[in-house]
C-alpha positions, 0 to 999 in steps of 0.5 A: 375506346378502351377501359383503363384501371388507375391508382391516384392520390387526392390532395389529402394524400388518400389513395383512390382506385378506379376504372375509366373509359378513354382512348389512350393513357394520356387522356386518362392522366389529363382527366384525373389531373382535371379532377384534382387527382395525381395519378401514380399508375395507369394500366390498360385492362383486357387483351390489348395491354399485352400488345401495347407493352411490346409495341410502345415507341417513345414519343407517341401517345400510347394506347396501353401499358402502365406508367411503369413500362420498358422493363428491359431499359438498362439502369443508370448508376447512382454516380451517373444519375447524380451527374445527369441531375446536376447538369440538367438543373444547371441547363434549366437554370440557364434558361434552356427549355426542358427538351432542348436541355435533354437533347443537349445532354444526350449529345454530350453523353458518351455513355450509351446507356445514359444516352438512350435513357435521355433520348427516350425521356426527351421523346416521351416529353415531345410526345405529350408526357410530362417529364415525371411521367417519362421518368416513371417509364424507367423505374430501374433508374428513377425510383419513386422518390426521384419521380415524385420530386420531379413531379413536385418541381413541375407542379411548383414551376421550379424544376431546376431548383428541385433537381439541384436539391435532388442532386445534393440529396443523392450526393449526401446519401451516397456518401453516407451509404459508402461510409456504412459499406466501408465499415462493413467490408473491412471486417468481412474481408479480414474475417474471410481471410482469417477463416481461409488461413485457419482452414488451410492450416487445419486441412493441409498442415495439421494432418502432416504433423499428426502423421509425424506424431503417430510415427515417432510418439506411438502410444505416448499420450499427446498434450490436451491442446494438441489433441484438441487441434487434431480433433478439430482438424479431423472434424474438418477433414471427415465432414468437409462436404457436410460443413459446406452443405450446412453453410449453403443451407444457412445462407439459403435459409437466411435469404428465404427468411428475409423475403418473409415479413416476419423474418425481414422484420427480425433481421432488421431488428437484430441489425439495428440492435447488434453491438458495434455495427448496430449504432452505425446502421441505426444512425444512417437510417435516421439520417436517411429518413430525416434528409429524405423527408426534409428534401420532400417537404422543402420541395413542396410535396404534401406531408402525407405524400412525403411520408408515403414516399419516405416509407416506400424508399426506406431500406429498414423495416423498423423505419418503414413500420414507424413511418406507417404509424406516423402516416396513419396518425397525421391522416387523423390530424396528429403531429409527427413527433408523437407517433415517432416517439411511440415507435421507440425507433428514433432517439429522444433528441430527434423527437425533440428537434422534430417537435420544435420544428413542428411548433415553429413551422420550420420542420424541413430545416430542423430535419436537415439539421438532424440529418447533418448531425447524424451524418457526422455521427456516422462518420465518427462511428465508422472511424471508431469502429475501424480503429477498434476492429483492427486490433481486435482482428489482429488479437483474434488471428494471433490467438487462433494461429498461436493455438494451432502452432503451440499445439503442434510444437508441444509434441515436437519438444518431447520428440526432440528430447527423446531423440536427444536422450 
């Protein structure tokens, strides 16, 4: 017998922790399920835990290790995971047993990483684990949301329906993420090119003009604009190492700050409120929240568990904080709309639609409509931003380069006049 430490959720969504004596991990899981609990983590206490992590083999009931093991297992990309989910849903809907469907996908897959992950999952299921438990052993590929959706499908006896819904969710989520990334990448690339071009002009071209001016206009005062351009060039030339150190220091400070709770909150707050990009980030966050919660509730996940999953999978801390407040309020018997309104993160239109969904008993459908609406708004915002940024970048580049060119040519005109006389 060994001592296991477990974390589980009861039917009310309350987290319960404890210790239990058992021969293996599967016995602990079975006992907890028999008591109406849903285990989220099981770990072996004592020296044998370390051995079990290195000695686990798929398809066998293990004596140690938690549900989240196999740290070295490679990760499936989002596109490949979506295809796998859709194919597995189709095979299950066609009437194939789970293990046979997994073995079929394993044989068909040409990607070695995916083939190994599918093989391991099939081996775990054959060894007595549920499909969701086998997926939880590879948290790099199957996140908290994915595993809990599969768990809900297993409990409802509609795994193929849940997988189909999950594939649709991932496709729509990937589309909106790609939209946001494309909106961010374009200006970053343009700004980077502009900075590099300006730096090259200041470091390599302006100093040559300065030498010409010193030779031909010695003692003659240069125009103010020319003095400004040459001053910036000298600053860059004489302090290039210090400037690089400052840039690297700012980057390191940003990374360290983002790892703190306070810093991460304010970084997300600035992103949420900043002009041009803020509306895209906030709308995509609202879309993701609405679609995730809608998918979970439609799949039969209890509302408290669904809120915990939404909170853990949210990428924005403002949304995490708001969902935590909603979770605390719902646990006390309140609705969702009120706490969301108090958070000041979600617009009035979203609050109103959620409130109507709660009153009519159609909250998942209403959340889906909110997500679709904000998906369209993100598309429109990205298109508007792209059309706005392009002329702004051109004008900005023209001003910077034009200032340098005019600053250098003003003394040249005086030189040509002197040579002419």
